Structures are given as structure tokens and as C-alpha cells.
C-alpha positions in Angstrom: 38.3 -286.8 3.5 38.0 -290.3 2.2 38.5 -290.4 -1.6 37.6 -293.9 -2.6 38.9 -295.0 -6.0 35.3 -295.9 -7.0 33.9 -292.4 -6.2 33.0 -290.4 -9.3 35.0 -287.2 -9.7 32.9 -284.0 -9.6 33.2 -280.5 -11.1 32.9 -278.1 -8.3 32.3 -274.4 -8.9 33.9 -272.8 -5.8 33.7 -269.0 -5.9 33.1 -265.8 -4.0 30.0 -263.9 -5.0 28.2 -260.7 -4.0 24.6 -260.6 -2.8 23.7 -259.2 -6.2 25.3 -262.1 -8.1 28.7 -260.9 -9.3 32.0 -262.7 -8.9 34.1 -259.7 -9.9 33.9 -256.0 -10.7 33.5 -254.8 -14.3 37.3 -254.7 -14.7 37.6 -258.3 -13.5 39.0 -257.4 -10.1 37.8 -259.1 -6.9 39.3 -256.6 -4.5 36.0 -255.8 -2.9 35.7 -259.3 -1.4 37.0 -259.5 2.2 40.2 -261.5 2.8 40.0 -261.2 6.6 37.4 -262.6 9.0 36.5 -265.9 10.5 35.4 -267.3 7.1 39.0 -267.4 6.1 39.5 -270.4 8.4 37.3 -272.4 5.9 39.1 -270.9 2.9 42.6 -271.6 4.2 41.8 -274.8 6.1 39.2 -276.7 4.1 39.9 -275.3 0.6 43.7 -275.0 0.7 43.9 -276.8 -2.7 42.0 -273.9 -4.3 44.6 -271.3 -3.2 47.1 -270.2 -5.8 50.7 -271.3 -5.1 51.9 -267.8 -4.2 49.1 -267.3 -1.7 49.9 -270.7 0.0 53.5 -269.6 0.4 52.5 -266.2 1.8 50.2 -267.9 4.3 52.6 -270.7 5.2 50.2 -273.5 4.2 50.5 -276.3 1.7 47.8 -278.0 -0.4 47.4 -281.8 0.2 45.2 -282.4 -2.9 42.5 -284.0 -0.8 39.8 -281.8 -2.2 41.0 -280.9 -5.7 43.8 -282.2 -8.0 42.8 -280.3 -11.1 41.7 -276.7 -11.9 39.8 -275.4 -15.0 39.7 -271.7 -15.6 38.7 -269.3 -18.3 41.2 -267.0 -20.0 40.0 -263.9 -18.0 40.6 -265.8 -14.8 44.1 -266.7 -15.9 45.4 -263.4 -17.3 45.7 -261.5 -14.0 48.3 -264.0 -13.0 50.1 -263.6 -16.3 50.0 -259.8 -16.0 52.1 -260.1 -12.8 54.5 -262.7 -14.1 52.9 -265.8 -12.7 52.4 -268.3 -15.6 51.5 -271.2 -13.4 49.2 -269.9 -10.7 48.2 -273.4 -9.3 51.5 -275.4 -9.6 50.2 -278.0 -7.2 47.2 -278.9 -9.5 46.9 -280.0 -13.1 45.9 -276.7 -14.8 43.7 -276.2 -17.8 42.8 -272.8 -19.3 40.1 -272.4 -21.9 41.1 -270.0 -24.6 41.7 -269.4 -28.3 44.4 -271.3 -30.1 47.9 -269.7 -30.1 47.6 -267.9 -26.8 50.7 -268.1 -24.6 50.5 -270.1 -21.3 53.0 -271.4 -18.9 54.6 -274.8 -19.5 52.5 -276.4 -16.7 49.2 -275.0 -18.1 47.3 -276.8 -20.9 45.3 -274.6 -23.3 42.0 -276.1 -24.4 39.2 -274.9 -26.7 36.4 -277.3 -25.8 35.6 -277.1 -22.1 32.7 -279.5 -22.1 34.8 -282.3 -23.7 37.6 -281.5 -21.3 35.4 -281.7 -18.2 33.7 -284.9 -19.3 37.1 -286.5 -19.8 38.4 -285.3 -16.4 35.2 -286.5 -14.6 35.6 -289.9 -16.3 39.0 -290.5 -14.8 39.2 -293.1 -12.0 40.2 -292.0 -8.5 41.7 -288.7 -7.6 40.1 -285.7 -6.1 37.5 -283.3 -7.6 37.9 -280.8 -10.4 38.0 -277.1 -9.3 36.1 -274.7 -11.6 37.8 -271.4 -10.8 35.8 -269.2 -13.1 35.0 -267.1 -14.8 31.4 -266.5 -15.2 31.2 -267.1 -18.9 33.0 -270.4 -18.6 30.7 -271.4 -15.7 27.7 -270.6 -17.8 29.0 -272.8 -20.6 29.6 -275.6 -18.2 26.4 -275.4 -16.1 25.2 -278.8 -17.3 28.5 -280.3 -16.1 28.6 -278.6 -12.6 28.0 -281.2 -9.9 28.3 -278.9 -6.9 28.5 -275.2 -6.2 30.3 -273.8 -3.2 29.4 -270.2 -3.0 31.1 -267.8 -0.6 28.2 -265.2 -0.5 29.6 -261.9 0.6 27.6 -259.1 2.3 28.2 -256.6 -0.3 26.6 -255.3 -3.6 28.8 -254.7 -6.6 26.1 -253.2 -8.7 27.8 -254.4 -11.9 30.5 -256.8 -13.0 31.0 -260.4 -14.0 27.8 -262.4 -13.3 28.1 -265.8 -11.5 27.2 -267.6 -14.8 28.2 -264.9 -17.3 25.9 -263.0 -19.6 24.0 -266.1 -20.6 22.9 -266.8 -17.1 21.5 -270.2 -16.1 18.1 -271.2 -17.1 15.9 -272.1 -14.1 17.9 -274.7 -12.2 16.6 -276.0 -8.9 19.3 -276.7 -6.3 19.5 -279.0 -3.3 21.2 -277.2 -0.4 23.7 -279.6 1.2 25.3 -277.2 3.7 25.0 -273.6 4.8 27.5 -271.9 7.2 27.2 -268.3 8.4 30.3 -266.6 9.7 30.6 -263.6 12.0 32.3 -261.8 9.1 28.9 -261.8 7.4 30.0 -264.3 4.7 27.7 -267.3 4.2 29.2 -270.4 2.5 26.5 -272.3 0.7 27.1 -275.7 -0.8 24.5 -276.9 -3.2 23.9 -279.5 -5.9 21.8 -279.1 -9.0 18.7 -281.3 -9.0 18.8 -283.4 -12.2 
């Protein structure tokens, strides 16, 4: 992937989602989403940068930072890693977590309170790869105006309830231009789209 220094950095919301629009179960778990199937070639091959460090080690792959060099995540996305003793889930990326002042993070993780200001500053940097918005839904909802691209791994399942793709606020009507759509034998469809502004 050619990453010209003159190319504008983008905020990319890359996430798995159910057919009924949830990115996690009510307890925040994503265990229902399949981690086997032919769609995993895309996840591991094209989106290696978005894999946490411990997952890369387990799979024997290594991120090259050609797609992402920075990750932004909400507190609810970060805490499952903390709960199992991982305070730097993406050690290969610059890591930012949006949360209240005084919360404990790993030494390699920067805690921020204003996600919009952060994302605008990151997108204003010259060169580098894109910025990975890892979730959660509430953070994505607050950053909707800043999202340049969505890459949705649409899974053939219904969760019935849980964490909505854009949180409780939900997006106002936003028209999207579909850039790519790939259907896998696993039933997962990966849709890449850009908001029309």
C-alpha cells in the first residue's frame, strides 16, 4: 500500500458487527463473532495492524504499520485487556484511550478526555498511516463527524441486544458511498464505505 507523505490521514472505524447492528453483547463480550473461516485471511493478512499484540504473537504474524500506526479506543474497549493483565494491548501502535481523568493506563497508553480534538490533531499530522478507531460504540457515535471510512465485518448472526455500532445516540441519517464489498464462504461480508459529506 503506497502511503504518500502528502496523503491525508483518515480515521477508520474497523469493527465486527451483527446483522442487527451490535458490536458486542450486553456485557461487552464479542465471543459470538466467529474467529474461524475464510474471512480470517483478510483479518490476519490485510488488517494485521489492527490485531492486538498478544493475538499477533499467537498467530505468528507481525504488523508492518502499512494500514494503521495509531489506535483510539474507548474505556470499555480497553478494560477487558486490563482485566487480564494486558495494559498495552497494541504495543506496535500509538495508543490513546478516552476516559475520565485519573484512570490507570499502561505506560504506553495515553489517556485523553477530548476525543474530537485528539482525532483532529492526529488527522492533521503529515505522513504516516491511518488512525484505527477500535471502538466502542459510544466513542464511535461521538466521533461520527470525524470518521472518514467504515470497514464493517458484517457477521451472519443476531445478538438481539448489546452495544450498538454507534452507541445509544446512534447516527443521524448519514448516506454512505460503498467502496468495496466482499462476501466470504463463512457468511461474513466485509463492507468498506465512506460517509458522503
